[in-house]
N, C-alpha and C positions, 0 to 999 in steps of 0.2 A: 828605116826602110818602110815603104809604103805596105798596107795590108791588102792582101787579095778581096776584092770586092766588086760589085757590079761596076762602079766606075772605073776600077784598074784593069779590069780584065782586058781593055784593048790593049794594054802594054805588055802582054803575055807574048813568049815566043810562038813563031807560027805552028810549030809540031806540037802545042798543046791543044787539045781537043776542049771546046768550050760549048755551053748549051746553046741550042738553034732556035729555041722556042722563046715566047715572050713569057718571062717569069711573072711579070707585074699583073698579068690577066689570069695565072692560074689560080685555081681554087683549091682548097684541101680536101682531099677525097680519102687520105690514110692518116690515121694517128699511129705512130709506132712508139711502143713502150720499151725503154732500154736501148737509147740512141748511142749505143757505143761504136767501135769501130767496125765490129763486123756488119752490123746494118747497113753502115755507110758504104762498106766495100761489096756488099752482096745485094740484098733488096732494094736499097736506094739505086745501085749501079743499074740493075735490070729495069726500074722504074723510071730512070733518067733515059735509058734506050728508048723506051716506049714514047716518053715525051719528046725526044728529039726526032723520032720518026713519024708519030701521030700527033703530038700535041695532047690535049685533053686536061680534064680537071682531076688530076692525080697527085696533086702536091702533097708532101709530106709535113706534117706537123711532129716533130720528134719530141719525147718526154724522157727526161731523166727522173728515175725513181729514187735516187741517192744525192749525187753531189751536183752542182752547178756547172762542173769544169767544161762540159761540151758546149752548154749554153755561152759560156764566157768565150769560149775558141770561136764559135760560129756567128754570135750575134754581130760583132764589129765587122765581119765578113759577108753580111746578107745571107748568111745561111751556106754560102759557096765553101767548098773544100777541095782540095786535089786528092784523086786516087792515084797512087803510084803503084803501076804493076811491075814487080821486079823479076826477072829471070837472069839466069847465070849469064847470059850473052846481051843483056840490055833491059832497057825500061820504057815503059809507055805512060804518059800523063795525061789525065783527063780531069777537068773541072767539073764537078756535080752541082747541077742547080735545084734536084728535086727537094731537097729539104727547105722549107720555107722558113721556119722558125723553131725555136726549142723551149719547151716549158719545163720546170724545175718541180717536180710535183710535191715535195715537202714544202716548199715555199707557199704554195697555194693549192692544196689538194682539189678545191670545189672548182678551181677555173680549169684544171685539167678534166674533172669529171665533166664539166659543162662544154668543153671542146669534145670530148668523145661521144657526148650526146646529141650533138649537133648533126641534124638531118643530113647535111652535106657530106658528113663523113660514111663512107661505105664499109670501110675495113679498119679495124685494129689490129696491128700485129705486133708480135713480141718477139724480142731476143732478151731475156731476162736471166738466163743461164738456169741450168737445173734447179738449183736451189731456190729461184724466184717462184716456182710452183709451190711452195710450202707444203710439200706432200712427203709421204713415205716413200722414196724410190722402189722399196721391196714389194708394196703393195698398189702404190698408186692413189692411195687416199689422201685426201686433205688432212693436214696436222692441226686438228682443231686445239693442240695444246700449245701452238707456236704462238707467241706472245704478241707478234704483229697480226695475226689472223684474230687472236682475242679482240684486239684494239680495233680492228676493222669491223668486226659484228657489232660492237658496241658505239662505233663512230662511222657509220658508213658514208656519212656525208665528207668525212675527212679520211680517206683511206691513206694505207702505207703501201699496200702490197699490190703487185698487178693483178691478183685475183679479186681483191677488194674494189680495185678502179673498175675492173670489167663489170662487176656486178652494179657497182654504184651507176654507172652509166646505163646499163641495160634497165635498170630500175627506173630511171629517169625517162627513158624511151617508152618503157610501157605506160608508165604514167601521163605522158604527154601523148599516148596514142600513135607514136612514130614507129617507122619500120625498125627491125632490129639491124644489126651490122654483122659481118663476118670476122670471127675472131681468128687470126690466122697465126698459129704458133711457127716459129722459125727457130726452135731451139733442138738441140741435139739429144732427143728423147724418142724412143721407139713409140711410135703412134702417138705422136706429139699432141695431135688435135684431140684425140679421144682423152689423153691425160689432162689437157686444158678443159675440155668439157666435163670431165668428171669432178676436178675441184671447183669450177664454177658453180656446178648444179648442187654439188653437197654445201658449198658455201651458201649458195641462195636459198636452199632448203632451210637453213639455220634462221634466216630473215622471214621467209613467207613460202609456203607450199605453192601458193598462187604464182608468185615472182619465179619460181623453179620450174613450174609447168610452162609459164610463157617464155622463158628462155629456151626451153627444150624444144618448143613447137616453132619457134620463130628466128633461131639464131644458128648458123653454121659453124662447125669448128674443123676446116679441113685439115688433114696431115700434110706435113711437107718433109722433103729431104734437101738439106742444105749443105753446100761443099764449097768451101774455099778456105784456104790458111791465111790468116789475117794476124801478124803479130802485133804485139804493142808498139805503139808509135814511140820514138825516143827522139830526145833533144837534137842528136845527131842526124836524124832524119828531117827534121824541120829545118836546120841550118844548111843541110845538103840541097834540099828544095829551093830554100831563097836563093842560094848561089846560081842554081839552075834556072830560075823563072824571073828572079829580080823583084819578088814580092813576097812579104812574109805570110805564111800560111800555117796558123797555129792548130788548124783542124786537119791536117794532112793525115791519111791513111795509106797504109803500105799492105799490098796483097801480092800473092802469086798471079800469074796470068790465067790458072785454071779456075774456072767457076762452074758450078752446077747446081740447078734447082728443079726439084721435081715437085710438083704441087697436084693434090688431089683436086679435081674441077669441080667445087660444091661451095658456091657463092650465094649470098643473100640478094645482094643489090649491084650485080657487076663487079667489074674489076679491069684493071690494065690488060692490055693485049700481051701480056708477058711471053706467052707462047711464040709470039712474032719475033722476039729478040733473045731467043736461046734457052728459055724456060721449058720444061716438059709439063705439059697439063695431061694427068692420066686418071683412070677410075680408080687405081689403088697405089699407094706409095709405097706399101709394106716391103716387097723385094728389095726395091732400091735402098730403102732405108736400114734394111737388115745387113746389107752389104756394107754400106758405107760406116755404119755402127761398128760392126765386127772387124772389118778388115782396116778401115783408115783409123777410126777412133781407138779401137782396141790396141792397133801397132802404136799409135800415138802415145797413149798411156802407158804402155810398156816401154817405150824409148825414153819417155819423161822421166819415170821414176828410177829405172835402172841407170839410165844415162846420167841423170843429175847425180846420183850417189857414185858413178863412176868418174866424175869430176868434168864433165861436158856441160858448157852453157848453152850450147844450140843444138837444135837436132840434126843439121847438116854435120855438124862434128861428131856426133855418135854415129852417124851413118858411115863417116870415113873410117871406123873401126870395123875390119873384117869379119870379126866375131858376131857384132851386132848387126851387119849387113846379112848375115846368114841367119841368124837368130830371126829376124823379121821376115825374111823370105820363108823360112820354115814355117813360122807362125801363120803367116797369110795361106800358104799352101795347105796346111795341113789342120791346125786347131780351129782357125777362123773359117778357112775355106771349104773346110768339110761340113760346115753347118750351114751353107749357103747356096741358093741356087739361082742362077742367071734369068733375068727375063729374056724374052725373045731378042736375038740379036745383039745380046751383052756378051762381051770376050771377057771372062773373069780373069784368064792368065794375063793378058794386054792390061787389064784394070791393075792388077797387083804389079806389074812392073812400072806402069804410070804413078801408082803410088809411091814405089821407091824411088823414082826419078824426081818426085815432087819433095820427096823429104830429103833429098840430096842438094837441092837448090840452095847454093851457097850465098846467093844475093839476098835471101830471106832469112833475117835473123830471128828465128822462132825460139824462144827461150824454153828450155826444159822445165823451168821453174814455174812459167806461166801455163804450159799444159797440165802441170801437176795440181794445180789448184782444184778445189772441191771434188777431191777423189772419192769421197763417201758417197756423193751424188751421182758420179760418172761411172764407177766400176760395175753397178747391177747391169746396166745395159751395154757396156763397152766388153766386159769380160765375163761376168758371173753367167749370164744367161748362156754364152757359148759352152762354158764349163759345164752347167747343166745338161745341155744337148749331148755333149761328149760323155759325160757320165753315164746318161742313158742308154747310149749306144755303145759303150765299152771302148770309145774312142781316146784320143791323146789330150791330156791336159798339162802337161809338163811345162810349156813356156806360159800358160795362163798362170799356174801355180807360182812360177817365178815371176811374174809380174805383180801377183799379189803379194809375195813375199817382199817384194822390192818396195812396194807401197806400204807395208807394216813398218818396214824399216825406215822409210822415210817419214812416217807420221809418228816415229818415236820422236822425232825433233832434234836429232843429233847425227851428224854425219860421221864418216869413217874418220876423219880426223879429229874429231871431238868438237866440231863447230856446231852451233845451233842453227838448225833449219827453220827458216820462217813459213810455217806451215798455214796456209791459208785454206781452212775448210770449216763449214758449220759446225762439225762434230770434233775440231782440232783438239780442245781440252779434254774431251771424253777419251778420245783415241791415245792422247799423250799418256793419261792416267792409266789406260789399260795396258800400254806398254810398260811404264814405269813399275807396275805392279809385279813384272815378272823380267826385271832386268837381267841380262845375259841368260835368260831360259827361254830359247826358240819355241819350244812346245807350250810353255805357258803362255807366251805372248799370242800365239798363233791361235790357242784355244780361246783366250779372253777376248782378242779382237773380232774372232768369227762369231763370238756370242752376241754380237751387235745386231740385233734382227733387223734394224732399219736398212742395213746395208747387205746383209747375208741371208735375210730370213731366218727361217728356223731348220731348213734343210741341211745346208752346206756344211754345218759344224758337225754333222753325224755322218758325212761322206769320208769313209777312212782314207780311200785314196786321195782325196782332195786335202784332207788334214795332213795325212802324212808327207805328201810331197811339197807342200806349202811349208811345212816344218824343217823338211830336209833342205831346202833352198835357203830358208833364213839363217839356218845353222852355217850353211856354206858361206853365206854373206858374212857372218861375224869372224868365221874362221880364216877366210882367205879374201874377203872383199868382193864386191859385186863385180868388178871388171874382170878379176882373175877368174870368178865363177862361171862368167859368160864365156871368156876365153877357153876355159877347160871343156866346155861342153860344145862348142861351136867353132872353134879353131879348125 
């Protein structure tokens, strides 16, 4: 079967949307670090809409900082890939052409630095996940003891990290007398632009105070809030699409129909007209971001850990269990909902119901294991900040503690049937050792894990209600199982 490409697009079924602009004439205006499925279903989707409507030189050069997988998927396809929007009642197909090519950082770091330093590039955006910022999630400070950060500080011409690449490219621009670019974080972090700016400036200061000052004075780091559920693509997805369109697309991405992008309107040297195609350009992202992180992401993590341990593979399966449906509705309205305030014109109750409907989408195979990845990086902003606010006001933290207990049970590395859990987390070994030290002793496990300050800071281990409630949940998990515990409290 032929591959999707510029030459084969004409053979696509008539109901598949294709690019309407001249891809051959497009210049590269954006370099994106972390060219995974989420970027291709979200920021590239918005940029494609701008190109289809207005044209312009906003082509995307994608960059992988790890493996060549995406390059190998897209290169034979001229950068083209299909976005499949799946809802319970059907699907919509669109070929995206905004990604012109993909570089693999580890193969030639200097080539990627040079591309980012090119004057035609106006924006460098990132989806490198929370751990890609090489920071301490509890403080936001750059981890100067991270081996890759140490490497980059000593080999700035051949960086490994997103932070290193950004500073290396900015240094080249400074030295060449060029304008800076806008560094646009699109990761699920509170105040993500501020987090990025902080680690970039801290890294740059280690190289040169002059460089740090230049970056500070010439570079913008807007905050953003991004939202779209994008499960990992499977071989079944690729086979199903091939049967549907008659072409092989190794780069297909699958997403829900819903999408949202809120962007702080602060750019150094122009941007695509994203606000004309559905994005919201605002003066402050913080309220939108807080709502999304605490309601959507906090719920997702709760469902992922407790759902995985209850034997559910997909989020939609978890939501079919009435006790979990009630648990999440309660969490949204109470623990998380009580700590957020809605921007003008924003209906919080409708948003919560919309989230639960999205979670129920049976066409979207979003694995609990995928969402459970990197919990040590995600919990601080998704659940622990909410817990702190509720503790200060004497509010509810029961479900937050249940979620934290489920995470501790999960990172112990063994499920309720005695099978090994493949825990994907930068602190996996340390977390497993903390749990193993107190096997069978819920109080000891909670105390040991809560002492990991990179995740919990130095305050939560001394909050008696938080410690006791989390310990009680973990004890119940070991005594009667996670699903029975949830049913006991939320049936």
